[in-house]
C-alpha positions as CSV (number, residue, x, y, z in Angstrom):
1,M,-13.4,-15.3,-33.4
2,A,-12.9,-12.2,-35.3
3,A,-9.5,-10.4,-35.4
4,I,-9.5,-6.7,-35.1
5,G,-7.1,-4.1,-36.2
6,S,-5.4,-1.4,-34.1
7,F,-7.9,1.3,-35.0
8,S,-10.8,-0.9,-33.9
9,L,-9.0,-1.8,-30.7
10,L,-8.4,1.9,-30.0
11,R,-12.0,2.8,-30.6
12,N,-13.3,0.0,-28.5
13,C,-11.0,0.6,-25.5
14,A,-10.9,4.4,-25.6
15,V,-14.5,5.2,-26.3
16,T,-16.5,2.3,-24.7
17,T,-16.1,0.1,-21.7
18,R,-17.7,-2.9,-23.4
19,A,-15.9,-6.2,-23.2
20,F,-15.8,-8.2,-26.4
21,S,-15.7,-11.9,-25.6
22,N,-15.7,-12.9,-29.3
23,V,-12.8,-10.8,-30.3
24,R,-9.2,-12.0,-30.7
25,V,-6.5,-9.3,-30.6
26,S,-3.8,-9.8,-33.2
27,P,-0.2,-9.2,-32.1
28,R,0.1,-6.4,-34.6
29,A,-2.9,-4.6,-33.1
30,T,-1.6,-5.1,-29.6
31,S,1.8,-3.7,-30.6
32,S,0.1,-0.6,-32.3
33,F,-2.1,-0.1,-29.2
34,N,0.9,-0.1,-26.8
35,S,2.8,2.4,-28.9
36,I,0.1,5.1,-28.7
37,K,0.9,7.1,-25.6
38,F,-2.1,9.5,-25.8
39,L,-4.4,6.6,-25.1
40,H,-3.0,6.3,-21.6
41,P,-4.2,9.6,-20.0
42,H,-3.6,8.4,-16.5
43,H,-0.2,6.7,-17.0
44,S,1.1,4.8,-14.0
45,Q,2.7,8.1,-13.0
46,S,-0.7,9.5,-12.0
47,F,-1.1,6.6,-9.5
48,D,2.4,7.3,-8.2
49,K,1.4,11.0,-7.7
50,I,-1.8,9.9,-5.9
51,I,0.2,7.6,-3.6
52,A,2.6,10.5,-2.9
53,K,-0.5,12.8,-2.2
54,E,0.8,15.1,-5.0
55,I,-2.6,15.1,-6.7
56,P,-5.9,15.0,-5.0
57,S,-8.0,11.9,-4.7
58,S,-10.9,10.6,-2.6
59,I,-9.2,8.0,-0.5
60,V,-11.5,5.3,0.8
61,Y,-8.9,3.0,2.5
62,E,-5.1,3.0,3.1
63,D,-2.6,0.9,4.8
64,E,1.1,0.4,4.6
65,K,0.9,-1.7,1.3
66,V,-2.2,-0.5,-0.6
67,L,-4.3,2.5,-1.3
68,A,-8.0,2.6,-2.4
69,F,-9.6,5.7,-3.9
70,R,-12.7,6.6,-5.9
71,D,-12.4,6.3,-9.7
72,I,-12.7,9.7,-11.5
73,N,-14.8,8.1,-14.2
74,P,-17.2,5.8,-12.2
75,Q,-18.9,2.9,-14.0
76,A,-21.2,2.1,-11.1
77,P,-22.6,4.0,-8.1
78,V,-19.6,2.6,-6.1
79,H,-16.3,2.4,-8.2
80,V,-13.1,2.4,-6.2
81,L,-9.6,1.5,-7.4
82,V,-7.3,-0.5,-5.1
83,I,-3.6,-0.3,-5.9
84,P,-0.3,-1.5,-4.4
85,K,1.8,1.4,-3.1
86,A,4.9,-0.2,-4.5
87,R,4.6,-1.2,-8.1
88,D,7.6,-3.6,-7.9
89,G,7.1,-4.8,-11.5
90,L,3.3,-5.3,-11.1
91,T,2.2,-3.4,-14.2
92,T,-0.3,-6.1,-15.0
93,L,-1.6,-9.2,-13.2
94,G,0.1,-11.2,-16.0
95,K,3.5,-10.0,-14.7
96,A,2.8,-11.3,-11.1
97,E,5.4,-13.6,-9.6
98,A,5.4,-15.8,-6.5
99,R,7.1,-12.9,-4.6
100,H,4.0,-10.7,-5.2
101,G,1.7,-13.2,-3.3
102,E,1.5,-11.1,-0.1
103,V,0.6,-7.9,-1.8
104,L,-1.9,-9.6,-4.2
105,G,-3.6,-11.0,-1.1
106,Q,-3.6,-7.6,0.5
107,L,-5.2,-6.1,-2.6
108,L,-8.1,-8.6,-2.4
109,Y,-8.5,-8.1,1.4
110,A,-8.5,-4.3,0.9
111,A,-11.3,-4.8,-1.8
112,R,-13.3,-6.5,0.9
113,I,-12.7,-3.7,3.4
114,V,-13.7,-1.1,0.8
115,A,-16.9,-3.1,0.1
116,E,-17.8,-3.1,3.8
117,K,-17.0,0.6,4.2
118,E,-19.2,1.4,1.1
119,G,-22.1,-0.7,2.3
120,I,-21.9,-3.1,-0.6
121,L,-20.6,-6.2,1.1
122,D,-23.6,-8.2,0.1
123,G,-23.0,-7.7,-3.6
124,F,-20.0,-6.3,-5.4
125,R,-17.6,-7.1,-8.2
126,V,-13.8,-7.0,-8.3
127,V,-12.3,-6.5,-11.8
128,I,-8.7,-6.6,-13.0
129,N,-8.1,-5.6,-16.6
130,N,-4.9,-7.3,-17.9
131,G,-3.3,-5.8,-21.0
132,P,-4.6,-4.1,-24.1
133,G,-7.0,-6.9,-25.0
134,A,-8.9,-6.2,-21.8
135,C,-8.6,-2.4,-22.3
136,Q,-6.2,-1.8,-19.4
137,S,-5.3,1.9,-19.6
138,V,-3.0,2.4,-16.6
139,Y,0.0,0.1,-16.3
140,H,0.1,-0.1,-12.5
141,L,-1.8,-3.1,-11.3
142,H,-5.2,-2.1,-9.9
143,L,-8.4,-3.7,-8.9
144,H,-11.8,-2.1,-9.6
145,V,-14.3,-2.6,-6.8
146,L,-17.8,-2.0,-8.4
147,G,-21.2,-2.1,-6.7
148,G,-24.2,-0.2,-5.6
149,R,-26.4,-1.6,-8.3
150,Q,-27.4,-5.0,-9.7
151,M,-24.5,-6.3,-11.7
152,K,-25.3,-8.1,-14.9
153,W,-23.9,-11.4,-16.2
154,P,-22.2,-11.9,-18.5
155,P,-20.2,-8.8,-17.7
156,G,-19.4,-6.3,-20.4
């Protein structure tokens, strides 16, 4: 597997949405990536503002624990983000602990409800990007519900 530097990581994550299954991210590149604030245009604060209804969003589903809204840069005809209302340390799936089990289950169940509401229950994808190597750009755990077209395999 090829190692990539921070510039390549930035270019690949900021400009494209391609996944690179043959790329290994070096710790130095990951550190450089995390230190560049401009790459995170939607910071987790934007999600906090959406939850608080301080900035507009197209809400698809909401309950006491989760909120689902349309992505502002859709990658499929249906592209909805599902987020926990309380971050509680869940910036990435890699930070999940046993105490987060209930909300993680609720996120998946909400993804199913979104798929039904959007008419894609017969074929949809749920994606979680975890960390810089997966091009996670908002550090508030969120699921992408994608559908409305034939998904390809392998993804990316």
